[in-house]
A tleap script that builds the chain and sets N, CA, C and O, in Angstrom:
source leaprc.protein.ff14SB
mol = sequence {
  NMET LYS TRP ARG GLN ASP ARG MET THR ASN
  ALA GLU ARG LEU ASP ALA LEU PHE GLY TYR
  LYS LYS PRO ASP HIE MET PRO ILE GLY THR
  LEU ASN ILE VAL GLU PHE SER ALA ARG ASN
  CYS GLY TYR SER LYS ILE VAL ASN TYR THR
  ASP PRO LYS LYS SER PHE PHE SER GLN VAL
  TRP THR ALA GLU GLN TYR GLY TRP ASP ASN
  ILE TYR LEU ARG MET GLY SER PRO ILE LEU
  LEU GLY SER LEU ASP PHE GLY GLY GLU VAL
  GLN LEU PRO GLU THR ASP TYR CGLN
}
set mol.1.N position { 7.982 11.701 -22.279 }
set mol.1.CA position { 8.187 10.276 -22.431 }
set mol.1.C position { 7.119 9.710 -23.369 }
set mol.1.O position { 5.932 9.984 -23.194 }
set mol.2.N position { 7.523 8.952 -24.323 }
set mol.2.CA position { 6.611 8.368 -25.296 }
set mol.2.C position { 5.927 7.128 -24.703 }
set mol.2.O position { 6.573 6.290 -24.073 }
set mol.3.N position { 4.627 7.031 -24.915 }
set mol.3.CA position { 3.864 5.881 -24.430 }
set mol.3.C position { 4.227 4.654 -25.253 }
set mol.3.O position { 4.250 4.705 -26.482 }
set mol.4.N position { 4.508 3.557 -24.569 }
set mol.4.CA position { 4.898 2.328 -25.263 }
set mol.4.C position { 3.707 1.382 -25.348 }
set mol.4.O position { 2.985 1.182 -24.372 }
set mol.5.N position { 3.515 0.806 -26.527 }
set mol.5.CA position { 2.434 -0.155 -26.722 }
set mol.5.C position { 2.720 -1.493 -26.042 }
set mol.5.O position { 1.794 -2.217 -25.678 }
set mol.6.N position { 4.008 -1.822 -25.872 }
set mol.6.CA position { 4.378 -3.118 -25.307 }
set mol.6.C position { 4.597 -3.052 -23.799 }
set mol.6.O position { 5.346 -3.855 -23.242 }
set mol.7.N position { 3.952 -2.108 -23.146 }
set mol.7.CA position { 4.098 -1.928 -21.712 }
set mol.7.C position { 3.528 -3.128 -20.945 }
set mol.7.O position { 2.468 -3.647 -21.294 }
set mol.8.N position { 4.236 -3.560 -19.905 }
set mol.8.CA position { 3.790 -4.677 -19.074 }
set mol.8.C position { 2.668 -4.227 -18.145 }
set mol.8.O position { 2.560 -3.050 -17.803 }
set mol.9.N position { 1.836 -5.188 -17.744 }
set mol.9.CA position { 0.859 -4.906 -16.697 }
set mol.9.C position { 1.579 -4.961 -15.353 }
set mol.9.O position { 2.716 -5.427 -15.272 }
set mol.10.N position { 0.923 -4.490 -14.307 }
set mol.10.CA position { 1.528 -4.550 -12.972 }
set mol.10.C position { 1.889 -5.984 -12.594 }
set mol.10.O position { 2.972 -6.238 -12.067 }
set mol.11.N position { 0.976 -6.920 -12.865 }
set mol.11.CA position { 1.226 -8.321 -12.504 }
set mol.11.C position { 2.400 -8.889 -13.297 }
set mol.11.O position { 3.240 -9.595 -12.739 }
set mol.12.N position { 2.465 -8.583 -14.600 }
set mol.12.CA position { 3.579 -9.073 -15.422 }
set mol.12.C position { 4.912 -8.495 -14.945 }
set mol.12.O position { 5.930 -9.187 -14.931 }
set mol.13.N position { 4.893 -7.226 -14.558 }
set mol.13.CA position { 6.116 -6.570 -14.082 }
set mol.13.C position { 6.624 -7.229 -12.802 }
set mol.13.O position { 7.820 -7.481 -12.662 }
set mol.14.N position { 5.720 -7.505 -11.877 }
set mol.14.CA position { 6.119 -8.139 -10.617 }
set mol.14.C position { 6.567 -9.583 -10.849 }
set mol.14.O position { 7.524 -10.046 -10.228 }
set mol.15.N position { 5.873 -10.295 -11.747 }
set mol.15.CA position { 6.290 -11.666 -12.075 }
set mol.15.C position { 7.696 -11.681 -12.664 }
set mol.15.O position { 8.511 -12.537 -12.323 }
set mol.16.N position { 7.970 -10.735 -13.544 }
set mol.16.CA position { 9.312 -10.660 -14.141 }
set mol.16.C position { 10.357 -10.360 -13.068 }
set mol.16.O position { 11.415 -10.988 -13.029 }
set mol.17.N position { 10.055 -9.409 -12.210 }
set mol.17.CA position { 11.002 -9.031 -11.162 }
set mol.17.C position { 11.325 -10.202 -10.248 }
set mol.17.O position { 12.494 -10.483 -9.985 }
set mol.18.N position { 10.296 -10.885 -9.764 }
set mol.18.CA position { 10.514 -11.996 -8.838 }
set mol.18.C position { 10.979 -13.261 -9.548 }
set mol.18.O position { 11.427 -14.206 -8.899 }
set mol.19.N position { 10.876 -13.287 -10.895 }
set mol.19.CA position { 11.373 -14.415 -11.672 }
set mol.19.C position { 12.762 -14.166 -12.236 }
set mol.19.O position { 13.219 -14.895 -13.116 }
set mol.20.N position { 13.443 -13.121 -11.720 }
set mol.20.CA position { 14.799 -12.761 -12.143 }
set mol.20.C position { 14.877 -12.446 -13.638 }
set mol.20.O position { 15.882 -12.730 -14.290 }
set mol.21.N position { 13.793 -11.851 -14.177 }
set mol.21.CA position { 13.771 -11.395 -15.558 }
set mol.21.C position { 13.682 -9.878 -15.558 }
set mol.21.O position { 13.363 -9.274 -14.534 }
set mol.22.N position { 13.956 -9.267 -16.680 }
set mol.22.CA position { 13.996 -7.816 -16.760 }
set mol.22.C position { 12.586 -7.238 -17.007 }
set mol.22.O position { 11.984 -7.508 -18.047 }
set mol.23.N position { 12.064 -6.449 -16.059 }
set mol.23.CA position { 10.775 -5.785 -16.300 }
set mol.23.C position { 10.972 -4.557 -17.199 }
set mol.23.O position { 12.102 -4.118 -17.410 }
set mol.24.N position { 9.878 -4.007 -17.724 }
set mol.24.CA position { 9.981 -2.827 -18.579 }
set mol.24.C position { 10.445 -1.597 -17.798 }
set mol.24.O position { 11.079 -0.706 -18.364 }
set mol.25.N position { 10.135 -1.545 -16.521 }
set mol.25.CA position { 10.703 -0.554 -15.615 }
set mol.25.C position { 10.569 -1.076 -14.194 }
set mol.25.O position { 9.822 -2.022 -13.943 }
set mol.26.N position { 11.284 -0.468 -13.277 }
set mol.26.CA position { 11.258 -0.926 -11.891 }
set mol.26.C position { 9.874 -0.689 -11.300 }
set mol.26.O position { 9.338 0.411 -11.429 }
set mol.27.N position { 9.278 -1.697 -10.653 }
set mol.27.CA position { 7.964 -1.489 -10.034 }
set mol.27.C position { 8.007 -0.364 -9.006 }
set mol.27.O position { 8.958 -0.246 -8.234 }
set mol.28.N position { 6.985 0.440 -9.009 }
set mol.28.CA position { 6.912 1.584 -8.107 }
set mol.28.C position { 5.821 1.322 -7.084 }
set mol.28.O position { 4.689 0.985 -7.431 }
set mol.29.N position { 6.176 1.480 -5.835 }
set mol.29.CA position { 5.228 1.345 -4.751 }
set mol.29.C position { 5.544 2.388 -3.705 }
set mol.29.O position { 6.385 3.259 -3.925 }
set mol.30.N position { 4.890 2.309 -2.591 }
set mol.30.CA position { 5.166 3.241 -1.509 }
set mol.30.C position { 5.053 2.534 -0.173 }
set mol.30.O position { 4.241 1.625 -0.003 }
set mol.31.N position { 5.867 2.956 0.764 }
set mol.31.CA position { 5.792 2.377 2.106 }
set mol.31.C position { 4.717 3.047 2.950 }
set mol.31.O position { 4.295 2.498 3.968 }
set mol.32.N position { 4.276 4.218 2.539 }
set mol.32.CA position { 3.321 4.973 3.336 }
set mol.32.C position { 1.944 4.966 2.705 }
set mol.32.O position { 1.188 5.924 2.865 }
set mol.33.N position { 1.606 3.911 1.996 }
set mol.33.CA position { 0.331 3.887 1.303 }
set mol.33.C position { -0.849 3.786 2.268 }
set mol.33.O position { -1.950 4.217 1.926 }
set mol.34.N position { -0.651 3.238 3.442 }
set mol.34.CA position { -1.767 2.976 4.341 }
set mol.34.C position { -2.497 4.262 4.732 }
set mol.34.O position { -3.692 4.393 4.469 }
set mol.35.N position { -1.807 5.194 5.345 }
set mol.35.CA position { -2.478 6.418 5.777 }
set mol.35.C position { -2.813 7.330 4.604 }
set mol.35.O position { -3.876 7.951 4.585 }
set mol.36.N position { -1.913 7.415 3.622 }
set mol.36.CA position { -2.181 8.261 2.463 }
set mol.36.C position { -3.421 7.797 1.709 }
set mol.36.O position { -4.242 8.615 1.294 }
set mol.37.N position { -3.556 6.490 1.534 }
set mol.37.CA position { -4.699 5.981 0.775 }
set mol.37.C position { -6.017 6.261 1.490 }
set mol.37.O position { -7.020 6.564 0.844 }
set mol.38.N position { -6.022 6.162 2.807 }
set mol.38.CA position { -7.243 6.485 3.548 }
set mol.38.C position { -7.616 7.951 3.328 }
set mol.38.O position { -8.774 8.263 3.050 }
set mol.39.N position { -6.647 8.842 3.451 }
set mol.39.CA position { -6.889 10.275 3.223 }
set mol.39.C position { -7.318 10.528 1.780 }
set mol.39.O position { -8.213 11.332 1.521 }
set mol.40.N position { -6.676 9.839 0.850 }
set mol.40.CA position { -6.970 10.006 -0.572 }
set mol.40.C position { -8.418 9.638 -0.894 }
set mol.40.O position { -9.023 10.201 -1.806 }
set mol.41.N position { -8.965 8.690 -0.138 }
set mol.41.CA position { -10.347 8.256 -0.362 }
set mol.41.C position { -11.343 8.978 0.544 }
set mol.41.O position { -12.534 8.665 0.540 }
set mol.42.N position { -10.853 9.938 1.314 }
set mol.42.CA position { -11.745 10.713 2.163 }
set mol.42.C position { -12.044 10.092 3.513 }
set mol.42.O position { -12.956 10.533 4.212 }
set mol.43.N position { -11.279 9.062 3.890 }
set mol.43.CA position { -11.464 8.422 5.194 }
set mol.43.C position { -10.507 9.008 6.218 }
set mol.43.O position { -9.499 9.624 5.871 }
set mol.44.N position { -10.835 8.806 7.466 }
set mol.44.CA position { -9.919 9.112 8.551 }
set mol.44.C position { -8.864 8.008 8.604 }
set mol.44.O position { -9.128 6.880 8.188 }
set mol.45.N position { -7.672 8.325 9.112 }
set mol.45.CA position { -6.640 7.282 9.209 }
set mol.45.C position { -7.035 6.165 10.169 }
set mol.45.O position { -6.452 5.082 10.126 }
set mol.46.N position { -8.001 6.409 11.021 }
set mol.46.CA position { -8.475 5.408 11.976 }
set mol.46.C position { -9.092 4.211 11.257 }
set mol.46.O position { -9.107 3.104 11.793 }
set mol.47.N position { -9.604 4.434 10.032 }
set mol.47.CA position { -10.187 3.362 9.230 }
set mol.47.C position { -9.192 2.213 9.049 }
set mol.47.O position { -9.596 1.052 8.984 }
set mol.48.N position { -7.893 2.527 8.967 }
set mol.48.CA position { -6.878 1.489 8.780 }
set mol.48.C position { -6.825 0.507 9.934 }
set mol.48.O position { -6.393 -0.632 9.759 }
set mol.49.N position { -7.254 0.926 11.091 }
set mol.49.CA position { -7.198 0.081 12.278 }
set mol.49.C position { -8.552 -0.546 12.614 }
set mol.49.O position { -8.619 -1.522 13.361 }
set mol.50.N position { -9.622 0.016 12.065 }
set mol.50.CA position { -10.953 -0.442 12.468 }
set mol.50.C position { -11.762 -1.094 11.364 }
set mol.50.O position { -12.708 -1.826 11.655 }
set mol.51.N position { -11.421 -0.853 10.106 }
set mol.51.CA position { -12.209 -1.386 8.999 }
set mol.51.C position { -11.280 -1.938 7.910 }
set mol.51.O position { -10.911 -1.208 6.990 }
set mol.52.N position { -10.899 -3.211 8.004 }
set mol.52.CA position { -9.960 -3.789 7.042 }
set mol.52.C position { -10.449 -3.724 5.592 }
set mol.52.O position { -9.644 -3.567 4.675 }
set mol.53.N position { -11.747 -3.842 5.385 }
set mol.53.CA position { -12.287 -3.813 4.021 }
set mol.53.C position { -12.066 -2.433 3.380 }
set mol.53.O position { -11.609 -2.348 2.240 }
set mol.54.N position { -12.385 -1.367 4.101 }
set mol.54.CA position { -12.164 -0.016 3.580 }
set mol.54.C position { -10.674 0.259 3.406 }
set mol.54.O position { -10.270 0.897 2.434 }
set mol.55.N position { -9.860 -0.216 4.338 }
set mol.55.CA position { -8.416 -0.026 4.247 }
set mol.55.C position { -7.870 -0.710 2.997 }
set mol.55.O position { -7.073 -0.122 2.265 }
set mol.56.N position { -8.291 -1.939 2.752 }
set mol.56.CA position { -7.831 -2.685 1.583 }
set mol.56.C position { -8.232 -1.977 0.282 }
set mol.56.O position { -7.392 -1.734 -0.585 }
set mol.57.N position { -9.510 -1.652 0.156 }
set mol.57.CA position { -9.973 -1.059 -1.094 }
set mol.57.C position { -9.428 0.346 -1.306 }
set mol.57.O position { -9.234 0.756 -2.450 }
set mol.58.N position { -9.174 1.097 -0.233 }
set mol.58.CA position { -8.576 2.423 -0.426 }
set mol.58.C position { -7.137 2.299 -0.922 }
set mol.58.O position { -6.684 3.132 -1.707 }
set mol.59.N position { -6.412 1.269 -0.476 }
set mol.59.CA position { -5.043 1.047 -0.963 }
set mol.59.C position { -5.044 0.624 -2.429 }
set mol.59.O position { -4.223 1.103 -3.211 }
set mol.60.N position { -5.954 -0.267 -2.805 }
set mol.60.CA position { -6.042 -0.718 -4.194 }
set mol.60.C position { -6.419 0.445 -5.102 }
set mol.60.O position { -5.800 0.645 -6.147 }
set mol.61.N position { -7.427 1.208 -4.709 }
set mol.61.CA position { -7.896 2.321 -5.537 }
set mol.61.C position { -6.816 3.391 -5.692 }
set mol.61.O position { -6.624 3.920 -6.787 }
set mol.62.N position { -6.109 3.713 -4.608 }
set mol.62.CA position { -5.042 4.719 -4.669 }
set mol.62.C position { -3.895 4.251 -5.558 }
set mol.62.O position { -3.360 5.037 -6.341 }
set mol.63.N position { -3.513 2.981 -5.447 }
set mol.63.CA position { -2.444 2.444 -6.297 }
set mol.63.C position { -2.838 2.511 -7.769 }
set mol.63.O position { -2.014 2.851 -8.618 }
set mol.64.N position { -4.088 2.190 -8.075 }
set mol.64.CA position { -4.556 2.277 -9.464 }
set mol.64.C position { -4.595 3.731 -9.938 }
set mol.64.O position { -4.233 4.033 -11.075 }
set mol.65.N position { -5.033 4.615 -9.064 }
set mol.65.CA position { -5.146 6.033 -9.420 }
set mol.65.C position { -3.787 6.641 -9.773 }
set mol.65.O position { -3.685 7.426 -10.715 }
set mol.66.N position { -2.751 6.282 -9.025 }
set mol.66.CA position { -1.428 6.874 -9.227 }
set mol.66.C position { -0.488 5.998 -10.055 }
set mol.66.O position { 0.662 6.372 -10.285 }
set mol.67.N position { -0.963 4.847 -10.501 }
set mol.67.CA position { -0.138 3.977 -11.336 }
set mol.67.C position { 0.953 3.239 -10.586 }
set mol.67.O position { 1.977 2.884 -11.169 }
set mol.68.N position { 0.745 3.002 -9.293 }
set mol.68.CA position { 1.736 2.262 -8.510 }
set mol.68.C position { 1.566 0.775 -8.746 }
set mol.68.O position { 0.462 0.306 -9.020 }
set mol.69.N position { 2.653 0.037 -8.640 }
set mol.69.CA position { 2.599 -1.420 -8.690 }
set mol.69.C position { 2.451 -1.890 -7.258 }
set mol.69.O position { 3.393 -1.809 -6.471 }
set mol.70.N position { 1.283 -2.375 -6.923 }
set mol.70.CA position { 1.031 -2.767 -5.537 }
set mol.70.C position { 1.797 -4.028 -5.195 }
set mol.70.O position { 1.315 -5.137 -5.423 }
set mol.71.N position { 2.982 -3.859 -4.650 }
set mol.71.CA position { 3.811 -5.005 -4.299 }
set mol.71.C position { 3.192 -5.761 -3.121 }
set mol.71.O position { 3.198 -6.992 -3.099 }
set mol.72.N position { 2.681 -5.053 -2.182 }
set mol.72.CA position { 1.978 -5.673 -1.062 }
set mol.72.C position { 1.037 -4.650 -0.447 }
set mol.72.O position { 1.241 -3.444 -0.583 }
set mol.73.N position { 0.023 -5.133 0.219 }
set mol.73.CA position { -0.918 -4.268 0.927 }
set mol.73.C position { -0.743 -4.507 2.412 }
set mol.73.O position { -0.447 -5.622 2.843 }
set mol.74.N position { -0.927 -3.463 3.187 }
set mol.74.CA position { -0.773 -3.602 4.638 }
set mol.74.C position { -2.063 -3.195 5.323 }
set mol.74.O position { -2.720 -2.234 4.922 }
set mol.75.N position { -2.406 -3.914 6.329 }
set mol.75.CA position { -3.534 -3.542 7.169 }
set mol.75.C position { -2.965 -3.092 8.502 }
set mol.75.O position { -2.131 -3.784 9.086 }
set mol.76.N position { -3.394 -1.968 8.979 }
set mol.76.CA position { -2.878 -1.452 10.242 }
set mol.76.C position { -1.540 -0.786 10.053 }
set mol.76.O position { -1.337 -0.065 9.076 }
set mol.77.N position { -0.639 -1.010 10.955 }
set mol.77.CA position { 0.633 -0.309 10.942 }
set mol.77.C position { 1.785 -1.253 11.241 }
set mol.77.O position { 1.651 -2.119 12.105 }
set mol.78.N position { 2.922 -1.112 10.549 }
set mol.78.CA position { 4.078 -1.957 10.875 }
set mol.78.C position { 4.617 -1.668 12.270 }
set mol.78.O position { 5.203 -2.545 12.905 }
set mol.79.N position { 4.424 -0.450 12.747 }
set mol.79.CA position { 4.859 -0.106 14.105 }
set mol.79.C position { 4.066 -0.922 15.117 }
set mol.79.O position { 4.620 -1.413 16.101 }
set mol.80.N position { 2.782 -1.062 14.873 }
set mol.80.CA position { 1.920 -1.842 15.744 }
set mol.80.C position { 2.394 -3.287 15.805 }
set mol.80.O position { 2.535 -3.851 16.890 }
set mol.81.N position { 2.640 -3.886 14.645 }
set mol.81.CA position { 3.060 -5.284 14.611 }
set mol.81.C position { 4.418 -5.474 15.268 }
set mol.81.O position { 4.598 -6.417 16.039 }
set mol.82.N position { 5.368 -4.610 14.985 }
set mol.82.CA position { 6.687 -4.727 15.588 }
set mol.82.C position { 6.646 -4.587 17.088 }
set mol.82.O position { 7.347 -5.310 17.797 }
set mol.83.N position { 5.842 -3.677 17.584 }
set mol.83.CA position { 5.731 -3.478 19.029 }
set mol.83.C position { 5.138 -4.698 19.713 }
set mol.83.O position { 5.629 -5.132 20.756 }
set mol.84.N position { 4.100 -5.242 19.135 }
set mol.84.CA position { 3.469 -6.411 19.740 }
set mol.84.C position { 4.372 -7.634 19.687 }
set mol.84.O position { 4.369 -8.449 20.610 }
set mol.85.N position { 5.148 -7.767 18.614 }
set mol.85.CA position { 6.063 -8.909 18.484 }
set mol.85.C position { 7.087 -8.961 19.604 }
set mol.85.O position { 7.506 -10.043 20.015 }
set mol.86.N position { 7.494 -7.796 20.102 }
set mol.86.CA position { 8.524 -7.744 21.132 }
set mol.86.C position { 7.970 -7.435 22.517 }
set mol.86.O position { 8.709 -7.018 23.409 }
set mol.87.N position { 6.665 -7.643 22.695 }
set mol.87.CA position { 6.067 -7.515 24.012 }
set mol.87.C position { 5.718 -6.096 24.421 }
set mol.87.O position { 5.416 -5.856 25.590 }
set mol.88.N position { 5.749 -5.147 23.493 }
set mol.88.CA position { 5.403 -3.774 23.819 }
set mol.88.C position { 3.903 -3.570 23.928 }
set mol.88.O position { 3.110 -4.423 23.529 }
set mol.89.N position { 3.536 -2.432 24.474 }
set mol.89.CA position { 2.127 -2.073 24.574 }
set mol.89.C position { 1.819 -1.014 23.533 }
set mol.89.O position { 2.627 -0.119 23.282 }
set mol.90.N position { 0.648 -1.123 22.930 }
set mol.90.CA position { 0.266 -0.214 21.860 }
set mol.90.C position { -1.133 0.317 22.125 }
set mol.90.O position { -2.032 -0.429 22.515 }
set mol.91.N position { -1.305 1.607 21.910 }
set mol.91.CA position { -2.631 2.203 21.992 }
set mol.91.C position { -2.995 2.678 20.585 }
set mol.91.O position { -2.288 3.497 19.998 }
set mol.92.N position { -4.091 2.164 20.052 }
set mol.92.CA position { -4.523 2.551 18.716 }
set mol.92.C position { -5.002 4.002 18.723 }
set mol.92.O position { -5.523 4.473 19.734 }
set mol.93.N position { -4.833 4.712 17.613 }
set mol.93.CA position { -5.282 6.101 17.563 }
set mol.93.C position { -6.804 6.194 17.646 }
set mol.93.O position { -7.522 5.359 17.095 }
set mol.94.N position { -7.272 7.204 18.329 }
set mol.94.CA position { -8.707 7.441 18.423 }
set mol.94.C position { -9.106 8.717 17.685 }
set mol.94.O position { -10.289 8.951 17.437 }
set mol.95.N position { -8.119 9.541 17.335 }
set mol.95.CA position { -8.388 10.737 16.538 }
set mol.95.C position { -7.332 10.826 15.453 }
set mol.95.O position { -6.329 10.113 15.494 }
set mol.96.N position { -7.558 11.703 14.481 }
set mol.96.CA position { -6.597 11.860 13.385 }
set mol.96.C position { -5.288 12.481 13.831 }
set mol.96.O position { -4.296 12.398 13.107 }
set mol.97.N position { -5.255 13.094 14.988 }
set mol.97.CA position { -4.048 13.797 15.434 }
set mol.97.C position { -3.213 12.990 16.424 }
set mol.97.O position { -2.231 13.513 16.951 }
set mol.98.N position { -3.562 11.756 16.688 }
set mol.98.CA position { -2.757 10.916 17.583 }
set mol.98.C position { -1.705 10.201 16.799 }
set mol.98.O position { -0.921 9.441 17.367 }
savepdb mol mol.pdb
quit
């Protein structure tokens, strides 16, 4: 694939997408960035639940490293939020294997 000089930035691409305009390509993101980004930065996945600052910066750094368009960042887990919303009980992981 030939590198294009007129390539959009991540912000321009997302603005075009949400403004019903044509981006240079479809924004790429991932739903599993939370745990992967912690591992990618050498952290335990527990960091996502205990240290929001490290969780945030590991997601930003991983997205930049792999060229993802960070559509949104998540702290913690969507399973956690969904469970609490409907009155469920949740136990946060205490080891990497939980």
